[in-house]
N, CA, C and O of each residue as an XYZ file, in Angstrom:
880
protein
N       0.861     -1.181      0.000
C       0.000      0.000      0.000
C       0.892      1.223      0.000
O       1.567      1.498      0.992
N       0.903      1.964     -1.103
C       1.807      3.085     -1.236
C       1.160      4.409     -0.872
O       1.867      5.398     -0.679
N      -0.145      4.459     -0.775
C      -0.820      5.683     -0.369
C      -2.158      5.326      0.234
O      -2.671      4.222      0.050
N      -2.715      6.282      0.960
C      -4.015      6.044      1.580
C      -5.091      6.726      0.760
O      -5.017      7.929      0.510
N      -6.084      5.968      0.343
C      -7.223      6.508     -0.384
C      -8.204      7.071      0.631
O      -8.828      6.317      1.378
N      -8.343      8.378      0.663
C      -9.166      9.019      1.682
C     -10.654      8.776      1.458
O     -11.477      9.124      2.305
N     -11.000      8.177      0.318
C     -12.404      7.903      0.032
C     -12.801      6.469      0.382
O     -13.984      6.134      0.337
N     -11.843      5.629      0.725
C     -12.175      4.248      1.063
C     -12.424      4.095      2.552
O     -11.994      4.916      3.362
N     -13.125      3.031      2.891
C     -13.382      2.736      4.290
C     -12.138      2.096      4.894
O     -11.504      1.263      4.247
N     -11.774      2.468      6.125
C     -10.607      1.841      6.752
C     -10.866      0.363      7.016
O     -12.013     -0.057      7.173
N      -9.806     -0.412      7.064
C      -9.899     -1.842      7.329
C      -9.498     -2.119      8.773
O      -8.395     -1.778      9.201
N     -10.404     -2.737      9.514
C     -10.144     -3.135     10.894
C     -10.085     -4.655     10.951
O     -11.045     -5.334     10.584
N      -8.961     -5.185     11.411
C      -8.751     -6.631     11.511
C      -9.041     -7.077     12.941
O      -8.549     -6.479     13.898
N      -9.841     -8.128     13.075
C     -10.098     -8.727     14.376
C      -9.304    -10.014     14.534
O      -9.339    -10.879     13.659
N      -8.593    -10.143     15.637
C      -7.809    -11.346     15.943
C      -8.235    -11.841     17.308
O      -8.114    -11.109     18.291
N      -8.734    -13.077     17.396
C      -9.097    -13.583     18.711
C     -10.009    -14.778     18.678
O     -10.589    -15.120     17.647
N     -10.124    -15.403     19.823
C     -10.955    -16.596     19.958
C     -10.229    -17.653     20.748
O      -9.165    -17.410     21.318
N     -10.820    -18.838     20.775
C     -10.218    -19.979     21.458
C     -10.344    -21.198     20.557
O     -10.888    -21.111     19.456
N      -9.843    -22.329     21.024
C      -9.975    -23.561     20.253
C     -11.405    -24.085     20.270
O     -11.751    -24.970     19.488
N     -12.231    -23.549     21.149
C     -13.628    -23.990     21.241
C     -14.485    -23.189     20.276
O     -14.437    -21.959     20.262
N     -15.264    -23.890     19.472
C     -16.156    -23.212     18.541
C     -17.178    -22.387     19.316
O     -17.628    -22.783     20.392
N     -17.535    -21.240     18.757
C     -18.539    -20.359     19.361
C     -18.141    -19.921     20.766
O     -18.981    -19.867     21.665
N     -16.875    -19.611     20.952
C     -16.407    -19.171     22.261
C     -16.939    -17.779     22.578
O     -17.256    -17.000     21.679
N     -17.032    -17.479     23.868
C     -17.446    -16.141     24.289
C     -16.463    -15.089     23.779
O     -16.863    -13.977     23.434
N     -15.196    -15.435     23.734
C     -14.171    -14.493     23.272
C     -14.410    -14.090     21.828
O     -14.367    -12.905     21.498
N     -14.662    -15.063     20.967
C     -14.867    -14.759     19.558
C     -16.185    -14.017     19.343
O     -16.270    -13.132     18.491
N     -17.205    -14.377     20.111
C     -18.484    -13.681     19.968
C     -18.381    -12.243     20.454
O     -18.988    -11.344     19.872
N     -17.619    -12.025     21.513
C     -17.392    -10.648     21.973
C     -16.664     -9.845     20.906
O     -16.989     -8.681     20.671
N     -15.682    -10.462     20.261
C     -14.946     -9.801     19.194
C     -15.882     -9.436     18.050
O     -15.735     -8.378     17.439
N     -16.839    -10.306     17.760
C     -17.801    -10.030     16.702
C     -18.621     -8.783     16.982
O     -18.886     -7.991     16.077
N     -19.023     -8.607     18.239
C     -19.764     -7.401     18.607
C     -18.904     -6.158     18.379
O     -19.396     -5.143     17.886
N     -17.635     -6.236     18.733
C     -16.740     -5.089     18.553
C     -16.533     -4.773     17.076
O     -16.504     -3.605     16.686
N     -16.389     -5.799     16.261
C     -16.215     -5.573     14.828
C     -17.461     -4.942     14.216
O     -17.357     -4.118     13.307
N     -18.625     -5.319     14.703
C     -19.848     -4.672     14.205
C     -19.890     -3.207     14.632
O     -20.419     -2.364     13.907
N     -19.340     -2.902     15.798
C     -19.214     -1.510     16.203
C     -18.303     -0.731     15.269
O     -18.573      0.429     14.954
N     -17.214     -1.372     14.821
C     -16.307     -0.731     13.864
C     -16.998     -0.505     12.529
O     -16.806      0.532     11.893
N     -17.800     -1.470     12.105
C     -18.544     -1.315     10.859
C     -19.520     -0.147     10.942
O     -19.660      0.623      9.992
N     -20.192     -0.020     12.079
C     -21.142      1.075     12.266
C     -20.443      2.429     12.224
O     -21.056      3.440     11.883
N     -19.162      2.443     12.570
C     -18.386      3.695     12.557
C     -17.758      3.967     11.199
O     -17.057      4.964     11.031
N     -18.003      3.088     10.221
C     -17.530      3.352      8.870
C     -16.399      2.491      8.374
O     -15.783      2.828      7.363
N     -16.094      1.385      9.044
C     -14.957      0.547      8.658
C     -15.406     -0.742      7.974
O     -16.511     -1.235      8.200
N     -14.536     -1.266      7.148
C     -14.641     -2.659      6.707
C     -13.912     -3.512      7.736
O     -12.972     -3.040      8.374
N     -14.327     -4.746      7.901
C     -13.706     -5.592      8.913
C     -13.397     -6.976      8.348
O     -13.973     -7.420      7.354
N     -12.469     -7.630      9.023
C     -12.127     -9.021      8.699
C     -11.763     -9.722      9.984
O     -11.027     -9.179     10.808
N     -12.274    -10.924     10.161
C     -12.068    -11.681     11.393
C     -11.115    -12.847     11.186
O     -11.271    -13.630     10.250
N     -10.125    -12.956     12.069
C      -9.288    -14.146     12.186
C      -9.651    -14.774     13.528
O      -9.104    -14.398     14.564
N     -10.572    -15.731     13.503
C     -11.104    -16.320     14.716
C     -10.312    -17.512     15.212
O      -9.230    -17.823     14.713
N     -10.883    -18.171     16.210
C     -10.178    -19.255     16.872
C      -9.775    -20.385     15.954
O      -8.667    -20.909     16.072
N     -10.652    -20.773     15.038
C     -10.329    -21.868     14.122
C      -9.109    -21.529     13.281
O      -8.220    -22.361     13.101
N      -9.070    -20.303     12.768
C      -7.916    -19.884     11.971
C      -6.665    -19.836     12.829
O      -5.618    -20.345     12.431
N      -6.766    -19.229     14.004
C      -5.588    -19.118     14.861
C      -5.044    -20.491     15.239
O      -3.836    -20.669     15.393
N      -5.945    -21.460     15.386
C      -5.515    -22.810     15.732
C      -4.757    -23.471     14.588
O      -4.013    -24.427     14.805
N      -4.944    -22.962     13.364
C      -4.243    -23.532     12.203
C      -2.820    -23.003     12.068
O      -2.038    -23.532     11.279
N      -2.476    -21.969     12.826
C      -1.135    -21.396     12.737
C      -0.134    -22.283     13.480
O      -0.393    -22.668     14.620
N       0.985    -22.609     12.870
C       2.024    -23.328     13.610
C       2.670    -22.408     14.630
O       2.525    -21.188     14.553
N       3.383    -22.992     15.585
C       4.142    -22.164     16.513
C       5.128    -21.319     15.723
O       5.837    -21.821     14.852
N       5.165    -20.029     16.038
C       6.072    -19.153     15.314
C       7.512    -19.483     15.677
O       7.889    -19.477     16.849
N       8.311    -19.772     14.652
C       9.723    -20.113     14.839
C      10.551    -19.142     14.003
O      10.676    -19.343     12.795
N      11.118    -18.102     14.600
C      11.809    -17.072     13.824
C      13.018    -17.584     13.054
O      13.422    -16.982     12.059
N      13.595    -18.687     13.505
C      14.781    -19.199     12.823
C      14.447    -19.952     11.539
O      15.345    -20.275     10.760
N      13.172    -20.233     11.312
C      12.749    -20.934     10.105
C      12.321    -19.935      9.047
O      11.532    -19.033      9.330
N      12.828    -20.085      7.837
C      12.523    -19.133      6.763
C      11.137    -19.365      6.166
O      10.496    -18.426      5.693
N      10.680    -20.604      6.190
C       9.392    -20.920      5.546
C       8.229    -20.477      6.407
O       8.231    -20.679      7.621
N       7.220    -19.863      5.769
C       5.974    -19.486      6.433
C       4.823    -20.178      5.721
O       4.802    -20.247      4.492
N       3.879    -20.684      6.476
C       2.732    -21.365      5.891
C       1.810    -20.352      5.223
O       1.925    -19.145      5.438
N       0.893    -20.869      4.407
C      -0.070    -19.987      3.751
C      -0.900    -19.223      4.780
O      -1.225    -18.053      4.582
N      -1.240    -19.893      5.878
C      -2.036    -19.242      6.920
C      -1.249    -18.115      7.586
O      -1.792    -17.039      7.840
N       0.012    -18.360      7.865
C       0.841    -17.303      8.455
C       0.944    -16.101      7.520
O       0.811    -14.956      7.952
N       1.180    -16.369      6.239
C       1.299    -15.282      5.271
C      -0.012    -14.522      5.123
O      -0.010    -13.306      4.933
N      -1.130    -15.235      5.211
C      -2.435    -14.582      5.112
C      -2.631    -13.589      6.258
O      -3.083    -12.464      6.044
N      -2.291    -14.007      7.460
C      -2.413    -13.123      8.617
C      -1.457    -11.936      8.500
O      -1.851    -10.794      8.737
N      -0.217    -12.203      8.139
C       0.785    -11.148      8.029
C       0.358    -10.090      7.017
O       0.449     -8.894      7.294
N      -0.109    -10.526      5.842
C      -0.499     -9.573      4.811
C      -1.739     -8.792      5.206
O      -1.846     -7.605      4.896
N      -2.676     -9.436      5.884
C      -3.887     -8.738      6.313
C      -3.551     -7.636      7.308
O      -4.053     -6.518      7.194
N      -2.710     -7.948      8.274
C      -2.331     -6.944      9.270
C      -1.483     -5.854      8.622
O      -1.598     -4.684      8.986
N      -0.653     -6.220      7.688
C       0.183     -5.231      6.994
C      -0.675     -4.144      6.347
O      -0.283     -2.977      6.322
N      -1.835     -4.519      5.828
C      -2.690     -3.570      5.128
C      -3.803     -3.021      6.016
O      -4.634     -2.241      5.551
N      -3.829     -3.413      7.273
C      -4.882     -2.958      8.177
C      -4.647     -1.521      8.619
O      -3.512     -1.056      8.717
N      -5.754     -0.831      8.883
C      -5.686      0.524      9.427
C      -5.866      0.533     10.938
O      -5.503      1.504     11.603
N      -6.421     -0.536     11.481
C      -6.607     -0.689     12.930
C      -6.865     -2.165     13.199
O      -7.166     -2.930     12.283
N      -6.744     -2.555     14.466
C      -6.989     -3.940     14.862
C      -7.826     -3.972     16.124
O      -7.893     -3.000     16.876
N      -8.464     -5.111     16.337
C      -9.098     -5.420     17.612
C      -8.629     -6.819     17.997
O      -8.761     -7.765     17.221
N      -8.084     -6.937     19.196
C      -7.568     -8.224     19.668
C      -8.394     -8.667     20.864
O      -8.611     -7.901     21.803
N      -8.851     -9.909     20.818
C      -9.651    -10.461     21.923
C      -9.018    -11.757     22.399
O      -8.728    -12.646     21.600
N      -8.806    -11.859     23.694
C      -8.200    -13.062     24.259
C      -8.928    -13.496     25.518
O      -9.432    -12.655     26.263
N      -8.989    -14.792     25.766
C      -9.421    -15.236     27.087
C      -8.284    -15.027     28.079
O      -7.115    -14.989     27.694
N      -8.625    -14.893     29.334
C      -7.605    -14.807     30.369
C      -7.304    -16.194     30.906
O      -8.136    -16.792     31.588
N      -6.123    -16.708     30.604
C      -5.721    -18.041     31.054
C      -4.616    -17.899     32.105
O      -3.514    -17.448     31.793
N      -4.907    -18.276     33.327
C      -3.907    -18.263     34.399
C      -3.223    -16.907     34.514
O      -2.013    -16.819     34.723
N      -4.014    -15.862     34.376
C      -3.493    -14.521     34.561
C      -2.802    -13.919     33.361
O      -2.187    -12.859     33.473
N      -2.886    -14.572     32.208
C      -2.198    -14.050     31.037
C      -2.974    -14.266     29.751
O      -4.024    -14.908     29.738
N      -2.433    -13.714     28.666
C      -2.996    -13.891     27.335
C      -2.870    -15.352     26.925
O      -1.877    -16.003     27.252
N      -3.856    -15.870     26.219
C      -3.803    -17.271     25.809
C      -2.655    -17.509     24.840
O      -2.254    -16.604     24.109
N      -2.129    -18.725     24.838
C      -1.052    -19.078     23.923
C      -1.483    -18.974     22.474
O      -0.675    -18.623     21.614
N      -2.749    -19.274     22.186
C      -3.268    -19.212     20.818
C      -3.166    -17.794     20.267
O      -2.690    -17.587     19.150
N      -3.611    -16.827     21.050
C      -3.564    -15.427     20.616
C      -2.125    -14.918     20.615
O      -1.719    -14.215     19.690
N      -1.365    -15.262     21.625
C       0.031    -14.797     21.690
C       0.837    -15.308     20.500
O       1.688    -14.589     19.977
N       0.581    -16.528     20.073
C       1.298    -17.061     18.918
C       0.984    -16.255     17.659
O       1.869    -16.007     16.841
N      -0.271    -15.849     17.506
C      -0.627    -15.018     16.356
C       0.106    -13.683     16.411
O       0.581    -13.188     15.389
N       0.196    -13.103     17.602
C       0.899    -11.833     17.741
C       2.399    -12.002     17.529
O       3.046    -11.124     16.959
N       2.953    -13.116     17.980
C       4.369    -13.386     17.724
C       4.650    -13.480     16.223
O       5.717    -13.078     15.759
N       3.693    -14.008     15.476
C       3.853    -14.146     14.027
C       4.022    -12.785     13.358
O       4.615    -12.692     12.284
N       3.508    -11.738     13.981
C       3.633    -10.401     13.421
C       5.059     -9.865     13.513
O       5.335     -8.760     13.047
N       5.959    -10.632     14.105
C       7.384    -10.291     14.051
C       7.843    -10.147     12.605
O       8.813     -9.440     12.328
N       7.156    -10.809     11.687
C       7.515    -10.732     10.272
C       7.312     -9.323      9.701
O       7.764     -9.038      8.593
N       6.647     -8.454     10.435
C       6.454     -7.074      9.984
C       7.572     -6.145     10.461
O       7.497     -4.932     10.268
N       8.599     -6.709     11.078
C       9.620     -5.891     11.729
C      10.362     -4.991     10.745
O      10.777     -3.895     11.120
N      10.539     -5.422      9.498
C      11.334     -4.655      8.542
C      10.483     -3.766      7.646
O      11.015     -3.111      6.750
N       9.174     -3.729      7.868
C       8.306     -2.861      7.078
C       8.624     -1.398      7.353
O       9.165     -1.067      8.408
N       8.292     -0.519      6.411
C       8.442      0.912      6.659
C       7.515      1.339      7.800
O       7.827      2.262      8.552
N       6.383      0.662      7.917
C       5.488      0.845      9.057
C       5.569     -0.448      9.875
O       4.719     -1.324      9.714
N       6.569     -0.585     10.747
C       6.819     -1.877     11.388
C       5.762     -2.258     12.412
O       5.125     -1.406     13.032
N       5.599     -3.564     12.567
C       4.679     -4.106     13.567
C       3.292     -3.471     13.432
O       2.674     -3.558     12.371
N       2.806     -2.841     14.490
C       1.484     -2.205     14.464
C       1.605     -0.685     14.497
O       0.682      0.006     14.929
N       2.715     -0.178     14.050
C       2.980      1.255     14.107
C       1.881      2.049     13.398
O       1.469      1.702     12.291
N       1.411      3.122     14.052
C       0.423      4.000     13.454
C      -0.983      3.454     13.428
O      -1.845      3.988     12.730
N      -1.232      2.381     14.190
C      -2.560      1.773     14.173
C      -3.136      1.677     15.581
O      -2.446      1.311     16.534
N      -4.413      2.016     15.685
C      -5.117      1.816     16.947
C      -5.413      0.335     17.114
O      -5.639     -0.380     16.137
N      -5.408     -0.116     18.359
C      -5.684     -1.524     18.655
C      -6.670     -1.583     19.823
O      -6.339     -1.204     20.946
N      -7.870     -2.055     19.547
C      -8.842     -2.277     20.605
C      -8.520     -3.571     21.338
O      -8.138     -4.558     20.709
N      -8.668     -3.579     22.648
C      -8.305     -4.736     23.467
C      -9.534     -5.261     24.217
O     -10.265     -4.503     24.854
N      -9.736     -6.572     24.123
C     -10.867     -7.233     24.778
C     -10.352     -8.462     25.514
O      -9.555     -9.228     24.974
N     -10.809     -8.645     26.737
C     -10.455     -9.832     27.518
C     -11.725    -10.433     28.093
O     -12.558     -9.725     28.658
N     -11.865    -11.732     27.948
C     -12.929    -12.466     28.618
C     -12.284    -13.376     29.655
O     -11.290    -14.047     29.374
N     -12.858    -13.393     30.857
C     -12.270    -14.198     31.923
C     -13.356    -14.592     32.912
O     -14.387    -13.929     33.023
N     -13.109    -15.675     33.623
C     -14.056    -16.181     34.606
C     -13.778    -15.511     35.943
O     -13.301    -16.141     36.886
N     -14.090    -14.207     36.003
C     -13.831    -13.440     37.212
C     -13.222    -12.101     36.882
O     -12.548    -11.955     35.863
N     -13.458    -11.101     37.752
C     -13.002     -9.741     37.477
C     -11.496     -9.590     37.616
O     -10.893     -8.819     36.869
N     -10.875    -10.293     38.539
C      -9.438    -10.114     38.747
C      -8.651    -10.473     37.502
O      -7.774     -9.724     37.070
N      -8.970    -11.628     36.925
C      -8.255    -12.056     35.722
C      -8.528    -11.116     34.558
O      -7.630    -10.818     33.771
N      -9.767    -10.648     34.446
C     -10.104     -9.753     33.341
C      -9.255     -8.490     33.395
O      -8.743     -8.038     32.371
N      -9.104     -7.923     34.586
C      -8.331     -6.690     34.714
C      -6.853     -6.879     34.475
O      -6.234     -6.084     33.768
N      -6.271     -7.922     35.056
C      -4.828     -8.118     34.921
C      -4.438     -8.486     33.499
O      -3.400     -8.046     33.006
N      -5.262     -9.291     32.835
C      -4.929     -9.694     31.455
C      -5.117     -8.526     30.500
O      -4.376     -8.411     29.523
N      -6.087     -7.659     30.755
C      -6.264     -6.475     29.907
C      -5.020     -5.593     29.979
O      -4.577     -5.060     28.961
N      -4.462     -5.438     31.163
C      -3.220     -4.679     31.315
C      -2.075     -5.341     30.549
O      -1.275     -4.660     29.908
N      -2.004     -6.662     30.620
C      -0.961     -7.400     29.905
C      -1.104     -7.246     28.396
O      -0.117     -7.051     27.687
N      -2.340     -7.337     27.910
C      -2.565     -7.209     26.471
C      -2.196     -5.816     25.986
O      -1.610     -5.666     24.914
N      -2.534     -4.802     26.762
C      -2.150     -3.440     26.397
C      -0.625     -3.302     26.324
O      -0.106     -2.613     25.445
N       0.086     -3.949     27.237
C       1.549     -3.891     27.227
C       2.115     -4.532     25.966
O       3.085     -4.036     25.393
N       1.509     -5.631     25.539
C       1.957     -6.295     24.309
C       1.746     -5.375     23.112
O       2.614     -5.259     22.247
N       0.586     -4.723     23.067
C       0.295     -3.792     21.973
C       1.312     -2.654     21.960
O       1.797     -2.269     20.896
N       1.638     -2.115     23.133
C       2.664     -1.068     23.213
C       3.993     -1.576     22.662
O       4.671     -0.862     21.924
N       4.367     -2.805     23.016
C       5.632     -3.366     22.541
C       5.643     -3.521     21.026
O       6.699     -3.467     20.396
N       4.464     -3.713     20.450
C       4.340     -3.820     18.995
C       4.118     -2.453     18.349
O       3.798     -2.370     17.163
N       4.287     -1.384     19.124
C       4.210     -0.005     18.644
C       2.795      0.401     18.254
O       2.613      1.377     17.526
N       1.797     -0.328     18.726
C       0.418      0.043     18.462
C      -0.103      1.019     19.500
O       0.542      1.265     20.519
N      -1.274      1.570     19.232
C      -1.932      2.532     20.114
C      -3.164      1.869     20.716
O      -4.197      1.811     20.050
N      -3.101      1.365     21.948
C      -4.313      0.795     22.551
C      -5.407      1.866     22.631
O      -5.145      2.993     23.052
N      -6.601      1.523     22.238
C      -7.699      2.487     22.313
C      -7.924      2.889     23.769
O      -7.655      2.095     24.670
N      -8.408      4.099     24.017
C      -8.631      4.533     25.405
C      -9.533      3.585     26.178
O      -9.333      3.366     27.373
N     -10.528      3.020     25.497
C     -11.437      2.110     26.186
C     -11.102      0.674     25.820
O     -11.011      0.332     24.641
N     -10.921     -0.160     26.826
C     -10.729     -1.592     26.629
C     -11.810     -2.340     27.390
O     -12.245     -1.884     28.448
N     -12.244     -3.459     26.880
C     -13.349     -4.193     27.488
C     -12.854     -5.428     28.234
O     -12.230     -6.315     27.652
N     -13.144     -5.467     29.530
C     -12.901     -6.658     30.337
C     -14.244     -7.276     30.692
O     -15.079     -6.629     31.326
N     -14.455     -8.515     30.291
C     -15.767     -9.152     30.428
C     -15.668    -10.339     31.370
O     -14.856    -11.242     31.170
N     -16.491    -10.327     32.381
C     -16.566    -11.418     33.354
C     -17.610    -12.416     32.867
O     -18.809    -12.161     32.978
N     -17.163    -13.551     32.328
C     -18.105    -14.521     31.778
C     -18.850    -15.299     32.866
O     -19.745    -16.090     32.567
N     -18.480    -15.074     34.114
C     -19.262    -15.617     35.217
C     -20.616    -14.920     35.289
O     -21.598    -15.480     35.775
N     -20.643    -13.668     34.787
C     -21.865    -12.871     34.845
C     -22.511    -12.631     33.490
O     -23.710    -12.364     33.413
N     -21.731    -12.724     32.427
C     -22.217    -12.368     31.087
C     -22.171    -13.578     30.167
O     -21.172    -14.296     30.132
N     -23.244    -13.806     29.425
C     -23.336    -14.938     28.497
C     -23.530    -14.438     27.071
O     -24.221    -13.448     26.828
N     -22.909    -15.139     26.144
C     -23.110    -14.910     24.714
C     -23.734    -16.184     24.152
O     -23.025    -17.089     23.713
N     -25.058    -16.248     24.170
C     -25.729    -17.492     23.781
C     -25.678    -17.741     22.284
O     -25.657    -18.893     21.853
N     -25.658    -16.686     21.485
C     -25.503    -16.802     20.035
C     -24.554    -15.706     19.576
O     -24.100    -14.887     20.375
N     -24.257    -15.698     18.270
C     -23.348    -14.681     17.750
C     -23.956    -13.285     17.845
O     -23.232    -12.291     17.814
N     -25.272    -13.205     17.960
C     -25.947    -11.912     17.959
C     -26.570    -11.538     19.297
O     -27.213    -10.493     19.402
N     -26.395    -12.364     20.317
C     -27.054    -12.072     21.591
C     -26.053    -12.064     22.729
O     -25.105    -12.849     22.770
N     -26.301    -11.149     23.646
C     -25.493    -11.026     24.861
C     -26.444    -10.721     26.001
O     -27.380     -9.938     25.840
N     -26.212    -11.333     27.153
C     -27.130    -11.198     28.279
C     -27.067     -9.827     28.947
O     -27.943     -9.498     29.747
N     -26.054     -9.022     28.639
C     -25.870     -7.737     29.308
C     -25.739     -6.638     28.262
O     -24.751     -6.580     27.531
N     -26.738     -5.770     28.195
C     -26.714     -4.703     27.192
C     -25.550     -3.751     27.427
O     -25.049     -3.149     26.477
N     -25.112     -3.604     28.665
C     -23.969     -2.714     28.949
C     -22.700     -3.263     28.314
O     -21.870     -2.496     27.826
N     -22.543     -4.583     28.315
C     -21.372     -5.196     27.682
C     -21.420     -4.985     26.173
O     -20.389     -4.732     25.550
N     -22.598     -5.087     25.586
C     -22.743     -4.823     24.153
C     -22.280     -3.412     23.829
O     -21.563     -3.203     22.851
N     -22.684     -2.448     24.640
C     -22.270     -1.058     24.427
C     -20.760     -0.899     24.588
O     -20.130     -0.151     23.840
N     -20.182     -1.595     25.556
C     -18.739     -1.505     25.771
C     -17.974     -2.061     24.580
O     -16.989     -1.468     24.141
N     -18.417     -3.184     24.062
C     -17.741     -3.788     22.915
C     -17.889     -2.915     21.676
O     -16.950     -2.776     20.892
N     -19.068     -2.328     21.502
C     -19.265     -1.420     20.374
C     -18.335     -0.225     20.482
O     -17.824      0.260     19.473
N     -18.111      0.256     21.708
C     -17.205      1.390     21.922
C     -15.788      1.046     21.516
O     -15.103      1.869     20.908
N     -15.333     -0.159     21.843
C     -13.992     -0.590     21.441
C     -13.861     -0.542     19.921
O     -12.886     -0.009     19.392
N     -14.852     -1.102     19.223
C     -14.806     -1.106     17.763
C     -14.897      0.278     17.168
O     -14.190      0.592     16.210
N     -15.759      1.112     17.724
C     -15.918      2.474     17.217
C     -14.637      3.275     17.400
O     -14.234      4.011     16.500
N     -13.996      3.142     18.550
C     -12.769      3.898     18.772
C     -11.661      3.461     17.823
O     -10.905      4.300     17.334
N     -11.553      2.170     17.554
C     -10.538      1.688     16.611
C     -10.779      2.268     15.223
O      -9.845      2.731     14.568
N     -12.040      2.241     14.773
C     -12.366      2.767     13.445
C     -12.193      4.272     13.380
O     -11.659      4.792     12.400
N     -12.634      4.973     14.402
C     -12.543      6.434     14.411
C     -11.097      6.894     14.423
O     -10.752      7.876     13.766
N     -10.240      6.189     15.171
C      -8.814      6.530     15.167
C      -8.251      6.350     13.767
O      -7.510      7.206     13.284
N      -8.593      5.249     13.110
C      -8.085      4.996     11.762
C      -8.519      6.103     10.809
O      -7.721      6.578     10.002
N      -9.774      6.510     10.901
C     -10.275      7.573     10.029
C      -9.551      8.886     10.302
O      -9.149      9.580      9.368
N      -9.384      9.228     11.575
C      -8.739     10.483     11.938
C      -7.255     10.471     11.592
O      -6.732     11.449     11.057
N      -6.572      9.364     11.896
C      -5.141      9.282     11.656
C      -4.835      9.339     10.169
O      -3.938     10.064      9.739
N      -5.582      8.575      9.387
C      -5.305      8.511      7.963
C      -5.706      9.783      7.235
O      -5.187     10.070      6.157
N      -6.624     10.548      7.814
C      -7.011     11.812      7.201
C      -5.851     12.800      7.192
O      -5.829     13.725      6.379
N      -4.889     12.610      8.091
C      -3.754     13.521      8.187
C      -2.501     12.961      7.515
O      -1.436     13.576      7.559
N      -2.637     11.801      6.900
C      -1.498     11.234      6.197
C      -1.457     11.767      4.776
O      -2.496     11.939      4.138
N      -0.263     12.025      4.287
C      -0.076     12.422      2.894
C       0.464     11.235      2.121
O       1.058     10.337      2.717
N       0.273     11.208      0.801
C       0.805     10.085      0.023
C       2.289      9.859      0.241
O       2.746      8.717      0.266
N       3.055     10.952      0.401
C       4.498     10.800      0.586
C       4.827     10.145      1.919
O       5.858      9.488      2.059
N       3.924     10.332      2.921
C       4.200      9.783      4.244
C       3.580      8.420      4.442
O       3.791      7.792      5.480
N       2.818      7.947      3.471
C       2.135      6.669      3.629
C       3.129      5.532      3.601
O       4.165      5.636      2.946
N       2.834      4.436      4.304
C       3.762      3.317      4.381
C       3.780      2.501      3.108
O       2.782      2.419      2.392
N       4.905      1.909      2.837
C       5.009      0.952      1.760
C       4.519     -0.394      2.241
O       4.318     -0.607      3.436
N       4.328     -1.307      1.293
C       3.807     -2.617      1.659
C       4.778     -3.386      2.523
O       4.369     -4.278      3.267
N       6.054     -3.061      2.442
C       6.999     -3.720      3.335
C       8.167     -4.313      2.583
O       8.047     -4.630      1.400
N       9.270     -4.464      3.238
C      10.443     -5.093      2.663
C      10.210     -6.583      2.533
O       9.600     -7.200      3.406
N      10.686     -7.154      1.465
C      10.526     -8.590      1.279
C      11.100     -9.334      2.470
O      12.127     -8.944      3.024
N      10.432    -10.402      2.855
C      10.870    -11.130      4.043
C      12.273    -11.687      3.886
O      13.034    -11.767      4.850
N      12.607    -12.069      2.668
C      13.929    -12.667      2.477
C      15.045    -11.648      2.681
O      16.194    -12.026      2.910
N      14.710    -10.329      2.599
C      15.711     -9.312      2.787
C      15.766     -8.796      4.215
O      16.600     -7.954      4.548
N      14.885     -9.298      5.044
C      14.806     -8.798      6.414
C      16.002     -9.271      7.225
O      16.639    -10.275      6.908
N      16.284     -8.524      8.273
C      17.348     -8.916      9.176
C      16.920    -10.138      9.978
O      15.726    -10.428     10.052
N      17.857    -10.860     10.579
C      17.493    -12.006     11.406
C      16.466    -11.608     12.451
O      16.548    -10.539     13.056
N      15.502    -12.489     12.649
C      14.369    -12.160     13.515
C      14.806    -11.916     14.947
O      15.666    -12.615     15.484
N      14.192    -10.907     15.553
C      14.388    -10.619     16.961
C      13.028    -10.439     17.578
O      12.282     -9.549     17.173
N      12.691    -11.248     18.531
C      11.377    -11.164     19.169
C      11.357     -9.997     20.136
O      11.431    -10.180     21.351
N      11.257     -8.801     19.589
C      11.340     -7.595     20.409
C      10.193     -7.493     21.401
O      10.327     -6.881     22.460
N       9.049     -8.104     21.043
C       7.877     -7.958     21.884
C       7.647     -9.177     22.765
O       6.670     -9.227     23.512
N       8.535    -10.155     22.683
C       8.342    -11.363     23.482
C       8.973    -11.180     24.861
O       9.876    -10.363     25.044
N       8.480    -11.957     25.826
C       9.050    -11.912     27.179
C       9.493    -13.300     27.587
O      10.002    -13.485     28.692
């Protein structure tokens, strides 16, 4: 992408879910993506099934699977992201973290990692303590990837809130919170890109084969 078309809708990528089909995490992410759509964005979801197809990211290996390349290219062209993770033992799930580790392949881009992009953060957890601590952890990961966490992040206690279908949630306040996450991601993309000039727009990225040896700058 060599310039930003000010007449097109921004692209917001959703990354999140679990290995369980119809997880609360993925359904919460869906609500947020619909909020982004309502704010004027196009969206694309990389849910739990897709994330489960990604191999463990191995920076020393030159070969990338088709699924890894699909995720990398989608994020490369994204104007904003929304990341949703369950809280597992006080941290981000391995499934979601592996997807974020895969974005190390963006390190040599002119717009590296998540630079210049808003990132909405969502955590689902069985209890308020885990929801709060994991949301803080996810925001730290986004900072390490040079992204801009949206001012509002959603922590959802699934002990109290149910997502019985993709379109239903037992708590209307949670629906509003998730919509806010999506709206802020889309609105940031619209505002940020409105001030970009063609000369300042990012290139699609340096070829992976020309990149420097991988360094997991955002890993701990």
